[in-house]
C-alpha positions in Angstrom: -30.9 -18.0 17.6 -34.1 -17.6 15.6 -33.8 -17.9 11.9 -35.5 -16.1 9.1 -36.1 -16.9 5.3 -33.8 -14.6 3.3 -36.4 -13.0 0.9 -37.7 -15.7 -1.7 -34.4 -17.5 -1.9 -35.2 -20.3 0.7 -32.0 -19.6 2.4 -32.4 -19.4 6.2 -30.3 -16.8 8.1 -30.0 -15.4 11.5 -31.3 -12.0 12.4 -27.7 -11.1 13.3 -25.0 -11.1 10.6 -21.4 -10.9 11.7 -19.5 -8.0 9.8 -15.8 -8.1 9.7 -14.8 -4.2 9.3 -13.7 -4.1 12.8 -11.1 -6.8 12.4 -7.7 -5.6 11.4 -5.9 -2.2 11.7 -9.1 -0.1 11.5 -10.5 -1.8 14.7 -9.0 -4.7 16.4 -5.4 -5.6 15.1 -5.2 -8.8 17.3 -5.7 -11.7 14.9 -6.2 -14.4 17.5 -8.7 -12.1 19.2 -10.5 -11.7 15.9 -10.6 -15.4 15.3 -12.1 -16.0 18.7 -14.9 -13.4 18.0 -15.7 -15.3 14.7 -15.7 -18.7 16.5 -18.0 -17.3 19.2 -20.4 -15.8 16.7 -20.6 -19.2 14.7 -21.3 -21.0 18.0 -24.1 -18.6 18.7 -25.7 -19.6 15.4 -24.9 -16.4 13.3 -24.3 -17.0 9.5 -24.1 -20.9 10.0 -25.3 -21.6 6.4 -22.2 -19.6 5.3 -19.9 -21.6 7.5 -21.2 -24.9 6.1 -20.9 -23.7 2.6 -17.3 -22.5 3.2 -16.6 -26.0 4.6 -17.6 -27.5 1.3 -16.0 -25.0 -0.9 -14.3 -26.4 -3.9 -17.1 -28.8 -4.7 -20.1 -26.8 -3.6 -21.6 -23.2 -3.8 -21.9 -19.9 -2.0 -25.2 -19.1 -0.7 -25.2 -15.4 -1.4 -22.6 -13.5 -3.5 -23.0 -9.8 -2.2 -21.5 -7.0 -4.3 -20.2 -4.0 -2.4 -21.1 -1.2 -4.8 -22.0 -1.5 -8.4 -19.7 0.2 -10.9 -21.8 3.2 -12.5 -19.5 3.0 -15.5 -20.4 -0.7 -16.2 -23.8 -1.5 -17.9 -26.1 -2.9 -15.3 -27.2 -5.6 -17.8 -23.7 -6.9 -18.2 -23.2 -7.2 -14.5 -26.6 -9.1 -14.1 -25.7 -11.3 -17.0 -22.3 -12.2 -15.4 -24.0 -13.0 -12.1 -26.6 -15.1 -13.8 -23.8 -17.1 -15.4 -22.4 -18.0 -11.9 -25.8 -19.1 -10.8 -26.5 -21.2 -13.6 -23.1 -22.7 -13.3 -23.9 -23.8 -9.8 -21.4 -21.6 -8.1 -23.7 -19.2 -6.3 -27.3 -19.5 -5.2 -28.2 -15.8 -5.2 -26.6 -12.4 -5.5 -27.2 -9.0 -4.0 -25.8 -5.5 -3.9 -25.1 -2.9 -1.3 -26.2 0.7 -1.4 -28.2 0.7 -4.6 -30.9 3.4 -4.6 -34.6 2.2 -5.1 -34.6 3.2 -8.7 -31.5 1.0 -9.3 -33.3 -1.9 -7.5 -36.3 -1.5 -10.0 -34.0 -1.1 -13.0 -32.1 -4.3 -12.0 -35.4 -6.3 -11.7 -36.8 -4.9 -14.8 -33.6 -6.0 -16.7 -33.7 -9.4 -15.3 -37.2 -9.9 -16.2 -36.9 -8.6 -19.7 -33.9 -10.5 -20.6 -34.7 -13.7 -18.7 -31.8 -13.3 -16.2 -31.6 -14.1 -12.5 -33.1 -11.5 -10.4 -31.4 -9.4 -7.6 -32.3 -11.0 -4.3 -30.7 -8.8 -1.6 -29.9 -5.3 -0.8 -27.5 -4.1 1.9 -28.2 -0.6 2.9 -27.3 1.4 6.2 -30.1 1.5 8.7 -30.4 2.5 12.4 -32.6 4.7 14.7 -30.6 7.7 13.3 -30.6 6.6 9.8 -34.2 5.8 8.6 -34.1 7.1 5.0 -34.6 3.5 3.5 -38.0 3.2 5.0 -39.3 5.6 2.5 -38.5 3.7 -0.8 -35.9 1.1 -0.5 -37.4 -1.2 2.1 -41.0 -1.0 0.4 -39.5 -1.8 -3.1 -37.4 -4.7 -1.6 -40.5 -6.1 0.1 -42.4 -5.8 -3.3 -39.8 -7.9 -5.0 -39.5 -10.4 -2.2 -35.9 -9.3 -1.6 -33.7 -10.1 1.6 -32.2 -7.0 3.3 -29.0 -7.0 5.2 -28.8 -3.7 7.0 -25.4 -2.3 8.2 -24.4 0.2 10.9 -27.3 -0.6 13.2 -25.3 1.2 15.9 -24.9 4.2 13.7 -21.1 3.7 13.7 -20.8 3.8 17.4 -23.2 6.6 18.3 -25.9 4.2 19.6 -23.3 2.6 22.1 -23.6 5.5 24.4 -19.8 6.1 24.3 -20.1 9.2 22.5 -22.0 12.0 24.3 -22.8 15.5 23.5 -20.1 18.0 24.9 -17.7 15.1 25.6 -14.5 14.7 23.5 -13.6 11.1 22.6 -10.9 9.4 20.5 -13.7 8.3 18.1 -14.9 11.9 17.4 -11.3 12.8 16.5 -10.8 10.3 13.6 -11.8 11.0 10.0 -13.6 7.6 10.0 -16.2 9.1 12.4 -16.5 12.6 11.1 -20.3 12.3 11.2 -20.1 12.1 15.1 -19.4 15.9 15.0 -23.0 16.4 13.7 -24.6 17.9 16.7 -28.1 17.1 15.4 -27.2 13.3 15.7 -25.9 13.8 19.2 -29.0 15.6 20.1 -31.0 12.8 19.1 -29.0 10.2 20.9 -29.4 12.3 24.2 -33.1 11.8 23.8 -32.8 8.1 22.9 -30.6 7.3 25.9 -33.1 8.0 28.6 -35.8 6.3 26.6 -33.6 3.1 26.8 -33.2 3.6 30.6 -36.8 4.0 31.1 -37.5 0.8 29.1 -34.9 -1.2 31.1 -32.9 -1.8 28.0 -29.2 -1.3 27.1 -28.8 1.3 24.4 -27.1 -1.3 22.1 -29.9 -3.8 22.6 -32.5 -1.3 21.8 -30.6 -0.1 18.7 -30.2 -3.7 17.2 -33.8 -4.7 18.2 -35.0 -1.6 16.2 -33.1 -2.5 13.1 -34.5 -6.0 12.9 -38.1 -5.1 14.0 -39.0 -3.8 10.6 -40.7 -6.4 8.6 -38.5 -5.5 5.5 -35.3 -6.2 7.2 -34.0 -9.7 7.4 -30.8 -9.3 9.4 -28.7 -6.7 10.9 -24.9 -6.8 10.5 -23.1 -6.3 13.7 -19.4 -5.3 13.8 -17.8 -6.1 17.1 -14.4 -5.0 17.8 -13.8 -7.2 20.9 -15.2 -10.2 22.4 -16.8 -7.9 25.1 -18.8 -6.1 22.4 -19.9 -9.5 20.9 -21.1 -10.8 24.2 -23.0 -7.6 24.9 -24.8 -7.8 21.5 -25.6 -11.5 21.8 -27.0 -10.9 25.3 -29.7 -8.8 23.5 -30.6 -11.2 20.9 -34.1 -11.9 22.3 -35.0 -8.3 22.8 -38.3 -7.2 21.1 -39.5 -3.5 21.3 -42.9 -2.7 22.2 -45.2 -0.6 20.1 -44.9 2.1 22.7 -41.2 2.2 22.5 -41.4 2.2 18.7 -43.8 5.2 18.8 -41.5 7.1 21.1 -38.5 6.5 18.8 -40.6 7.6 15.9 -41.2 10.9 17.8 -37.4 11.3 18.2 -36.5 10.5 14.7 -39.3 10.5 12.2 -39.9 7.5 10.0 -38.2 7.7 6.6 -35.6 10.3 7.7 -31.9 10.6 8.3 -30.5 12.7 11.1 -27.6 14.3 9.4 -25.9 12.1 6.7 -23.9 9.0 7.2 -20.4 9.4 5.9 -20.5 6.1 4.0 -24.0 6.3 2.6 -24.5 6.2 -1.2 -23.9 9.1 -3.4 -25.0 8.9 -6.9 -22.7 9.8 -9.7 -24.6 13.0 -10.4 -23.8 14.1 -6.8 -20.2 13.1 -6.8 -19.2 14.4 -10.3 -20.2 18.2 -10.9 -20.0 17.6 -14.7 -23.0 15.5 -14.6 -25.2 18.3 -13.1 -23.9 21.1 -15.2 -25.3 21.7 -18.6 -22.1 23.3 -20.1 -19.8 20.7 -18.7 -21.8 17.9 -19.9 -22.0 19.5 -23.5 -18.1 19.9 -23.4 -17.7 16.2 -22.3 -19.9 15.0 -25.1 -17.9 17.1 -27.6 
């Protein structure tokens, strides 16, 4: 397993990061099997720095404290100040956020610089062949500030496994968690990507992960295997690198900087979620 420097933190990480969302009732309810998957991933060299830190917990630090989503009702400066205290107390080395828009990243960096606080060191957005919107602003901004980027859902929540095909009903497509799989535009794109993988002599999953970690702004891709078989398949493609020709053909299927449809779990700013924030009269009534 080759290692990469996580932004400007000096922390070394693998290009694959193990996500745990598929462990438990949502994915694999077999506790012992989930433990075996974690051990297999550690043996392969995924997230070994975290393993070492966890072994020393109680007297040592956590390398990266990653927030899930910032609370829009809490002042961003207060959050950064609290995280700065944790760093200066020696409890964590760096902190990051998930699904922060580019404007939020810039604001966080500006607040840290102006107030002499510790800067935001990482971002964790969704990214896949089907979900390339972060190429437009988030990845360039993260690169400008020397941030590490951990991308999630590189398999587009299962669409890039080949198990979901156009015109075929599957258990995955019937569940609320995978509502986006009913988006025919995403399925149309998958039907174009599958023959490209075949022509390139690559498994679809290997192509998808290799794509996610090929961008210079991406440090690691978070994989979420549900079974040992899934993990073995992904590890087998760890050394796959896509040629410029293959990347050009993927660009022709899904244009750089664009998303096909919308990922269910993608970030929605408060003004999109709360109608009162985009309606002048409602806003006036709230203020009154």
